[in-house]
MDAnalysis code that builds the backbone (N, CA, C; Angstrom):
import MDAnalysis as mda
import numpy as np

u = mda.Universe.empty(333, n_residues=111, atom_resindex=np.repeat(np.arange(111), 3), trajectory=True)
u.add_TopologyAttr("name", ["N", "CA", "C"] * 111)
u.add_TopologyAttr("resid", np.arange(1, 112))
u.add_TopologyAttr("resname", ["MET", "TRP", "GLN", "LYS", "GLU", "GLN", "VAL", "LEU", "ILE", "GLU", "ILE", "ARG", "SER", "ALA", "ILE", "GLU", "GLN", "LEU", "ILE", "LEU", "HIS", "LEU", "LYS", "THR", "ASP", "LYS", "SER", "CYS", "LEU", "TRP", "THR", "ALA", "HIS", "PHE", "GLU", "LYS", "GLN", "LEU", "ARG", "HIS", "ILE", "ASN", "ASP", "LEU", "ILE", "GLU", "TYR", "GLY", "TYR", "VAL", "ASP", "ASP", "ASP", "LEU", "TYR", "GLN", "LEU", "SER", "SER", "SER", "ILE", "ARG", "ALA", "VAL", "TYR", "GLY", "GLY", "MET", "GLY", "SER", "PHE", "ASN", "ASP", "TYR", "TYR", "ASN", "PRO", "ASN", "GLN", "SER", "LYS", "GLU", "ARG", "ASN", "GLU", "LEU", "ILE", "GLU", "LYS", "PHE", "GLY", "SER", "SER", "ASN", "ASP", "LEU", "SER", "SER", "LYS", "VAL", "TYR", "ASP", "LEU", "ALA", "ILE", "LYS", "LEU", "LYS", "GLN", "SER", "GLY"])
u.atoms.positions = np.array([
    [-47.219, 54.308, 52.777],
    [-48.213, 53.661, 52.703],
    [-48.859, 54.069, 54.409],
    [-49.894, 54.157, 54.356],
    [-50.690, 54.415, 55.811],
    [-50.576, 53.132, 56.683],
    [-50.311, 53.479, 58.039],
    [-50.210, 52.474, 58.950],
    [-51.796, 51.380, 59.202],
    [-52.859, 52.365, 58.238],
    [-53.795, 51.614, 58.387],
    [-53.368, 49.761, 57.280],
    [-53.452, 50.593, 56.318],
    [-53.208, 49.658, 55.221],
    [-51.935, 48.669, 55.010],
    [-51.283, 48.916, 56.051],
    [-49.612, 47.970, 56.298],
    [-50.594, 47.178, 57.520],
    [-51.175, 47.453, 58.267],
    [-51.752, 46.452, 59.268],
    [-52.582, 45.508, 58.586],
    [-53.480, 45.909, 57.369],
    [-54.398, 45.515, 56.854],
    [-53.474, 44.481, 55.898],
    [-52.453, 44.657, 55.309],
    [-51.877, 43.560, 54.490],
    [-51.067, 42.710, 55.654],
    [-50.590, 43.237, 56.645],
    [-49.601, 42.167, 57.451],
    [-50.719, 41.441, 57.933],
    [-51.823, 41.106, 58.188],
    [-52.947, 40.531, 58.929],
    [-53.958, 39.798, 58.034],
    [-53.658, 40.312, 56.626],
    [-54.006, 39.676, 55.607],
    [-52.679, 38.329, 55.295],
    [-51.834, 38.683, 55.557],
    [-50.729, 37.746, 55.253],
    [-50.534, 36.869, 56.278],
    [-51.110, 36.977, 57.490],
    [-50.366, 36.407, 58.646],
    [-52.189, 35.161, 58.455],
    [-53.071, 35.605, 58.429],
    [-54.182, 34.857, 58.391],
    [-54.282, 33.774, 56.876],
    [-53.632, 34.352, 56.151],
    [-53.127, 33.173, 54.710],
    [-52.512, 32.164, 55.238],
    [-51.211, 32.394, 56.344],
    [-50.872, 31.464, 56.341],
    [-51.397, 30.502, 57.922],
    [-52.043, 31.307, 58.347],
    [-52.932, 30.375, 59.558],
    [-53.902, 29.531, 58.576],
    [-54.442, 29.845, 57.685],
    [-54.954, 29.207, 56.919],
    [-54.578, 27.425, 56.370],
    [-53.478, 27.740, 56.072],
    [-52.651, 26.843, 55.292],
    [-52.340, 25.850, 56.397],
    [-52.119, 26.502, 57.533],
    [-52.284, 25.258, 58.712],
    [-53.183, 24.505, 59.042],
    [-54.233, 25.281, 59.208],
    [-55.461, 24.705, 59.476],
    [-56.508, 23.968, 58.506],
    [-55.885, 24.132, 56.862],
    [-56.495, 23.027, 56.307],
    [-55.785, 21.641, 56.519],
    [-54.725, 21.770, 57.089],
    [-54.156, 20.150, 57.051],
    [-54.615, 19.402, 58.344],
    [-55.659, 20.034, 59.208],
    [-56.813, 18.919, 59.424],
    [-58.186, 19.697, 59.241],
    [-58.648, 18.285, 58.387],
    [-59.764, 18.304, 57.811],
    [-60.778, 18.485, 58.513],
    [-60.764, 17.837, 59.984],
    [-61.988, 18.657, 61.069],
    [-61.702, 19.685, 61.306],
    [-61.161, 20.463, 61.004],
    [-60.970, 22.113, 61.809],
    [-61.857, 22.727, 61.503],
    [-62.825, 23.211, 62.713],
    [-64.037, 24.098, 62.737],
    [-63.788, 25.516, 62.612],
    [-62.512, 25.701, 62.430],
    [-62.076, 27.335, 62.744],
    [-62.097, 27.509, 60.895],
    [-61.485, 26.808, 60.072],
    [-60.541, 27.368, 58.849],
    [-61.933, 28.834, 58.197],
    [-63.491, 28.087, 58.602],
    [-63.964, 28.711, 57.516],
    [-64.356, 29.807, 57.990],
    [-64.006, 30.039, 59.502],
    [-64.073, 31.745, 60.427],
    [-62.906, 32.481, 59.962],
    [-61.967, 31.942, 59.751],
    [-60.593, 32.644, 58.865],
    [-60.799, 33.261, 57.494],
    [-61.495, 32.155, 56.792],
    [-61.598, 32.530, 55.591],
    [-62.849, 33.334, 54.980],
    [-63.585, 33.735, 55.771],
    [-64.435, 34.993, 55.759],
    [-63.687, 35.857, 56.124],
    [-62.534, 35.907, 57.310],
    [-62.511, 37.265, 57.517],
    [-60.985, 37.278, 56.237],
    [-60.293, 36.773, 55.602],
    [-59.973, 36.575, 54.763],
    [-60.306, 37.249, 53.128],
    [-61.811, 37.043, 52.946],
    [-62.285, 37.408, 51.874],
    [-62.730, 39.052, 52.408],
    [-63.535, 39.362, 53.501],
    [-63.480, 40.904, 54.203],
    [-62.249, 41.821, 53.866],
    [-61.266, 41.132, 54.170],
    [-60.037, 42.302, 54.190],
    [-59.605, 42.246, 52.864],
    [-59.582, 41.254, 51.708],
    [-59.775, 41.638, 50.296],
    [-60.623, 42.448, 49.780],
    [-61.939, 42.549, 50.252],
    [-62.984, 43.503, 50.076],
    [-62.254, 44.892, 50.399],
    [-61.972, 44.930, 51.531],
    [-61.627, 46.125, 52.500],
    [-60.283, 47.181, 51.451],
    [-59.618, 46.161, 51.077],
    [-57.879, 46.402, 50.475],
    [-58.612, 46.973, 48.927],
    [-59.498, 46.205, 48.411],
    [-59.820, 46.355, 47.046],
    [-60.914, 47.313, 46.695],
    [-61.532, 47.496, 47.907],
    [-62.866, 48.087, 47.642],
    [-63.048, 49.581, 48.378],
    [-62.308, 49.722, 49.535],
    [-62.033, 50.950, 50.387],
    [-62.606, 50.851, 51.979],
    [-62.273, 51.380, 52.152],
    [-62.667, 51.545, 54.086],
    [-62.869, 52.648, 54.551],
    [-63.858, 52.730, 55.839],
    [-64.017, 53.988, 56.672],
    [-63.164, 53.338, 58.029],
    [-62.750, 53.767, 58.632],
    [-62.281, 53.550, 60.068],
    [-63.457, 52.366, 60.569],
    [-64.710, 52.835, 60.689],
    [-65.611, 51.918, 61.710],
    [-65.235, 50.473, 60.785],
    [-65.194, 49.700, 59.710],
    [-65.079, 49.023, 58.888],
    [-63.551, 48.235, 59.609],
    [-62.889, 49.008, 59.836],
    [-61.350, 48.830, 60.596],
    [-61.736, 47.910, 61.737],
    [-62.632, 48.906, 62.675],
    [-63.204, 48.215, 63.718],
    [-63.822, 46.621, 63.963],
    [-64.695, 47.360, 62.739],
    [-65.774, 45.768, 62.880],
    [-64.833, 45.013, 62.687],
    [-64.193, 44.787, 61.854],
    [-63.385, 43.693, 61.161],
    [-62.283, 42.957, 62.450],
    [-61.555, 44.067, 63.264],
    [-61.163, 43.389, 64.371],
    [-61.958, 42.921, 65.460],
    [-63.038, 43.378, 65.882],
    [-63.760, 42.583, 66.493],
    [-64.449, 41.183, 65.957],
    [-64.598, 41.018, 64.754],
    [-64.611, 39.783, 64.206],
    [-63.938, 38.820, 63.950],
    [-62.865, 39.193, 64.008],
    [-61.440, 38.432, 64.417],
    [-61.227, 37.757, 65.416],
    [-60.985, 38.833, 66.294],
    [-60.619, 38.486, 67.889],
    [-62.242, 38.043, 68.657],
    [-63.558, 38.094, 67.643],
    [-64.542, 37.408, 68.151],
    [-64.620, 35.563, 68.846],
    [-63.345, 34.888, 67.748],
    [-63.555, 33.733, 68.481],
    [-62.300, 33.051, 69.301],
    [-61.321, 34.260, 70.040],
    [-60.601, 34.219, 71.090],
    [-61.150, 34.246, 72.046],
    [-60.766, 33.658, 73.493],
    [-60.993, 33.695, 74.730],
    [-61.899, 32.644, 75.089],
    [-62.428, 32.510, 76.290],
    [-63.471, 31.738, 76.633],
    [-63.160, 30.027, 76.635],
    [-63.974, 29.164, 77.171],
    [-63.805, 28.009, 77.074],
    [-64.298, 27.329, 75.541],
    [-63.538, 26.962, 74.964],
    [-63.785, 25.909, 73.252],
    [-63.740, 27.057, 72.289],
    [-62.781, 28.300, 73.114],
    [-62.566, 29.004, 71.936],
    [-61.242, 28.922, 70.966],
    [-61.190, 29.639, 69.846],
    [-59.852, 29.370, 68.855],
    [-58.819, 28.893, 69.577],
    [-58.539, 29.781, 70.466],
    [-57.349, 29.928, 71.390],
    [-57.253, 27.962, 71.868],
    [-58.083, 27.665, 72.437],
    [-58.172, 26.377, 72.707],
    [-57.674, 25.203, 71.789],
    [-57.593, 25.698, 70.541],
    [-57.229, 24.624, 69.224],
    [-56.072, 24.184, 69.426],
    [-55.998, 22.823, 68.904],
    [-54.579, 22.357, 68.760],
    [-54.547, 21.078, 67.635],
    [-53.814, 21.357, 66.705],
    [-54.093, 20.983, 65.400],
    [-53.067, 19.348, 65.669],
    [-53.620, 18.417, 65.658],
    [-53.263, 17.362, 66.336],
    [-52.704, 16.228, 64.911],
    [-53.085, 16.701, 63.781],
    [-52.008, 16.168, 62.245],
    [-50.596, 16.604, 62.720],
    [-49.896, 15.315, 62.405],
    [-48.472, 15.644, 61.940],
    [-48.397, 15.093, 60.833],
    [-47.575, 15.807, 59.928],
    [-47.305, 15.364, 58.181],
    [-46.150, 16.441, 58.047],
    [-45.500, 15.693, 56.652],
    [-44.609, 17.017, 56.122],
    [-44.800, 17.864, 55.608],
    [-46.316, 17.951, 55.155],
    [-46.573, 19.486, 54.730],
    [-46.927, 20.287, 56.026],
    [-47.367, 20.432, 57.183],
    [-47.578, 20.513, 58.152],
    [-45.864, 21.286, 58.752],
    [-44.896, 20.016, 59.199],
    [-43.608, 20.804, 59.327],
    [-42.672, 21.528, 58.511],
    [-43.310, 21.221, 57.186],
    [-42.845, 22.802, 56.564],
    [-43.131, 24.113, 56.150],
    [-44.962, 23.782, 56.592],
    [-45.546, 25.132, 57.310],
    [-45.018, 26.011, 58.490],
    [-44.657, 24.602, 59.168],
    [-43.944, 25.416, 60.623],
    [-42.727, 25.722, 60.268],
    [-41.971, 25.176, 59.451],
    [-40.597, 25.650, 59.125],
    [-40.741, 27.126, 58.315],
    [-41.170, 27.254, 57.552],
    [-41.351, 28.302, 56.834],
    [-42.321, 29.627, 57.676],
    [-43.494, 29.497, 57.994],
    [-44.114, 30.528, 58.749],
    [-44.007, 30.135, 60.064],
    [-43.780, 29.620, 60.830],
    [-43.936, 29.557, 62.098],
    [-45.173, 28.315, 62.740],
    [-45.108, 28.369, 63.818],
    [-46.093, 27.493, 64.318],
    [-47.375, 27.790, 64.515],
    [-48.881, 26.958, 63.631],
    [-50.235, 27.912, 64.187],
    [-50.642, 28.463, 65.432],
    [-50.112, 27.827, 66.857],
    [-50.235, 28.787, 67.751],
    [-49.533, 30.293, 67.523],
    [-48.449, 30.447, 67.182],
    [-47.114, 31.414, 66.864],
    [-48.128, 32.593, 65.968],
    [-48.643, 31.504, 64.623],
    [-49.624, 32.641, 63.945],
    [-50.914, 32.978, 64.280],
    [-51.624, 32.455, 65.384],
    [-52.473, 32.705, 66.273],
    [-52.442, 33.701, 66.484],
    [-51.153, 33.713, 67.770],
    [-50.975, 35.102, 68.538],
    [-50.730, 36.304, 67.830],
    [-50.202, 36.094, 66.393],
    [-49.571, 37.115, 65.901],
    [-51.267, 37.530, 65.122],
    [-51.778, 36.855, 64.375],
    [-53.005, 37.072, 64.037],
    [-54.432, 38.078, 65.011],
    [-54.416, 38.133, 66.279],
    [-54.950, 38.742, 67.275],
    [-54.276, 39.794, 67.786],
    [-52.896, 39.836, 67.633],
    [-51.909, 40.911, 67.992],
    [-52.138, 41.990, 66.934],
    [-52.157, 41.570, 65.163],
    [-52.511, 42.408, 64.441],
    [-54.113, 43.087, 64.220],
    [-55.305, 42.039, 64.913],
    [-56.370, 42.838, 64.659],
    [-56.391, 43.707, 66.070],
    [-55.881, 43.844, 67.059],
    [-55.687, 44.949, 68.049],
    [-54.976, 46.075, 67.396],
    [-53.699, 45.760, 66.921],
    [-53.305, 47.299, 66.418],
    [-54.453, 47.555, 64.959],
    [-54.784, 46.829, 64.695],
    [-55.904, 47.241, 63.589],
    [-57.061, 48.184, 64.493],
    [-57.758, 47.637, 65.254],
    [-58.540, 48.286, 65.991],
    [-57.861, 49.775, 66.349],
    [-56.953, 49.788, 66.916],
    [-55.927, 50.628, 67.454],
    [-55.840, 51.797, 66.403],
    [-55.859, 51.336, 65.127],
    [-55.636, 52.116, 64.038],
    [-56.348, 52.306, 63.421],
    [-57.822, 52.248, 63.805],
    [-59.012, 52.775, 62.858],
    [-59.518, 53.963, 63.704],
])
């Protein structure tokens, strides 16, 4: 498997896991952004892509990171059994957020 495909599969998995976390907070404004990115990734995997598609995807994912009021300032205030199970299974939403960002950088470099 090519490195590009592997990174796409890894970032898809990380975003799926992050979305599960975000959905535990019904007021989270960031869920829709990551669901959109997930649909885009699935389309690229299914229908193919060129390097520019990977660069654009990376930029789109990273666009919500950095600056005041950005996604990396988000804190999920909800504590629940479901969220604790997600943390145990996949790690914290902060860990997943960092993983998604790092994979987006890797995707940009592989493109």
